[in-house]
Structures are given as structure tokens and as C-alpha cells.
N, C-alpha and C positions, 0 to 999 in steps of 0.2 A: 503493501499501501506506498502511498506517494504520501511524501511530507509533512503538510500541508504549511503555505508562505506564512511566514510570521506579517510579513503586509495585504492579508486577507482579514475584510472584515464581516462582523458577522447577524444580517439583512433581516434573522426574523421580524421584527420588528425595524420599519422603517424610521418609525418617532421619533427616536433612538438619534434616526442625523438630520432634523430637522434643524435649520441655525440658530429659532431661538433657543432650539434645548442648548447648541454645544452652545452659545455667547450662556446660556445657562449653568452649565457645569464647570467653564474655564474660568468662575468663579471666583472658585474655592480649587487649591489642590487638589485635597483629600477626598471633592465630590470628581473631579474628573477624573486621577487615580481609578476610583471606582466605576468610570462610566470604558474608561480605556478596557478594564481590565471584564465589564460586562459586553463590548461589542471588537472583544476578540484581537485589539491591539499589545494589551499587556496579559498573559499567563495566565488563565486563572488556577493554574495548580506546575510544580515546580519537580523534577523529579533529584533524587539528591545522587549526581556524577560517581561517589564512592561506592555508597550499598545499596545504590539502583532506589528506596524505598521514600517517599513522599514527603518532599521539605513542607517550612512551613514560613514564613511569609508575614513581617514586623515593616505596614504599612508606615512607620513610624521613621526605622533607618532604610525599608524606603530598599533590604535585604531580601532573599531563599534565603535561610537557616536552615542547617541540620545538623543536630545535638549528639550525633550515634559517633562520639569518640572510637567507644570498639571496635564496631563495620566496620570503620576508615585503620587503610590502609595504615596514615603515622598519623591517628590516636589526633585525630586535629580534626576539629569543626567546620564544616562545608557552609562555603558565605560566596551567594554568588548578590549583580547586583539583583534586582528585578527589572529593573532592562532591558534581562540578557535577555537575547534572538527575538529581537522588539523593533519595530523601525524608533526607536528612539535611546538607542544601546549607545550610545557618542553623543548623546544632546547632550551640551555643554544652558543650557535653560529653563527653568520649571516648566513641566509634561505639559499645565496647564497654557502659557503659553504657546510649545510646542506647537499646539493640537490647535489654535485659531491661529494659526499658520500654515496650519495646514487645511480649514476652513475656507480662510481669503486664498490657499491656490486654485481651489477645487473652483471658487465664484470667481478663477479669475481678476480675481481684484487686480488692481498696478498696485508696482509696489512702495509707495508712499503710501497708500490705504492701505495697506498692506500693515505696513510697519506702524499707521495710527492705533489703525484696530488690537494690535495684538506689546501695541508699550515695544516695541526696539527698533534699530539702528534701521534707515534701508538695505547693509549692509547685512545686518543678521539676516534681511528676510533675504533680499538676495539667496543666501549659502542654499537657505533651506527651503528655498525652489529652485535651483539650482539640484538635491538634494532626493522633494518630490518630484521631480524629473527624468531621471536617473533611475528612481526605483521604478518607475513607471515602464522604461525602458527596456527593465533588465526582465521586470513581470511582463510583459510581454516575447522578447526575446524565447520562453519555454511558454508559452499557451500557447494556443492557435481558437485563430478568427473564423467563420463557416456567415458566409451571405449568402444569400439566394434564398430555394428551393424550388420543388413540383410545384413550375407551371411559373418564375417568376426567371424576368428576366435581369442579369446582370453586366451594365452596362465599362467597360474601357475602354483606358483612354486607348484609342489604337494604334499612337505615334511612340508607347512604351513596345505593341507587338512587332510593329515595324525592324523595330533596334533589335531588341533579344526575341532569342529561341520562343517558340508557340507557348510554354509551357513558362512563363514568365509577364510579370506585366507587375506594373504599379499604379496604382490602385480601380475601387466600383463601386457602384454605384446602384442596389436595388433602391427602385423611384414610389412602388410600395410601401419601404421599410421608411421613406423619409430620409436617409440617414449613408451620407457619405462617408467611405471608410478607403485612410489610407496610405497606403503601407512598399515599403521593398523586400518581397521573398517571390517565393516557389509556387504559384497557384495547382490547385490539381483535380477537376474536374469528378465525383462521385458519385452513383447510379440514385442514389437521393436524389437529381438532379441542386445539392451545395458545392460551393467553391472554398477548398482549405484552404487560408495561407498562415504561412509559417513567419507570423509577422514580427519584420523591426521596429521601424514607426507608424502606430495608427491614428489618426484621429478622427470622430464624431462629430460631425456638425450636422445640427437639424434646426 
């Protein structure tokens, strides 16, 4: 079974991602941490790397701890950052500030507006926006996306086909979906009428 991505949100309750909800939880660091755990941005549980037993989370110290010294080879307590294996692993700012910057990036706010929203400098916004772009690119590289379907027509820029092999294209649109997908990658037609692409760069414009 594939390891879940640390950047994958739990979207069972979409109301958790409403902007008013995000602004509310980011007014307090502790509430924001709880929200991040609830939506999957921070792990709800962690296994001790030394004894493979569940670790305990200290919200005050923001660390996972395992005090079973007798079961550890070196006889020491094991401690991990609460943010280990999360998007915030190397964060130098508060979690609530980071979440506001994520929200600003998702809303495509100009950097000046994002800086005001999060209470940080524009240099900090620029750094976090770059992290968001880099993370999304890496995740998309590992994913497959399908457009079209039975009875659907996928439009592909013919200038791309003229310069490349028959199975390679850059961009397509399914009109009935109202969604434009642009990429660099190889296309393969399936028996279900869907086109699959290994995405390098993708944007969706409605």
C-alpha cells in the first residue's frame, strides 16, 4: 500500500476549509494546531522509531515522545518534532502564520496583501509562496490526471503535435468540464475514452 502524502488534506468536511473558519482557527496557535491535526496537515499519531510503539504528543512542547527507555537500544527517551513529516517540518514561523500564508497562496493573493494578512514581511511571503509552488509541482509529478471520457472531446493544441511525437502533447481541454489543463508530458488513450498524463506542470482555469 502506498504511503499517504503528508500534503494530502482530509476533505470529508469541506466546511473546515471555509475562509472564515481558517481565519478563526488561525487567531490562536493551539486551536490552529488542533485544526491542522483534524484536517491531516499534522499527524494524529506517530510510531516510535526505536520500539515501534505509539508515541505521546505534547502540545505544549510540540513534540512526540516515547519514554520506554528499557525498550530502546540506547536506553534513552525518543523525542520527535510534532511537525516531523509534515508540510511545516522546517517552518521558522508560527503554525497559525504559516496556515494564513497557505490560505493566501490558495486565494492567489498578491504578496503585499498576503504579508498584511499574515503579519509578516513580503520576503517571508515570497519564500512560502515558492515552497507552495515547489511542493505542488513535486506532488503533481507523482500523480496521474485524466480528462475527457466516453463521448467527450478533448481539444489539443495542434502546434504541439506538429513538433512532437503523436503521443506527446502540451495542454488540452474538455469543454463540458469547463476546465483547461496545461501540462508537459506523454498522453496515452485508454479504452474508457480518457486521456492520462504524467503531469509536470498543470494548471486548472475555470
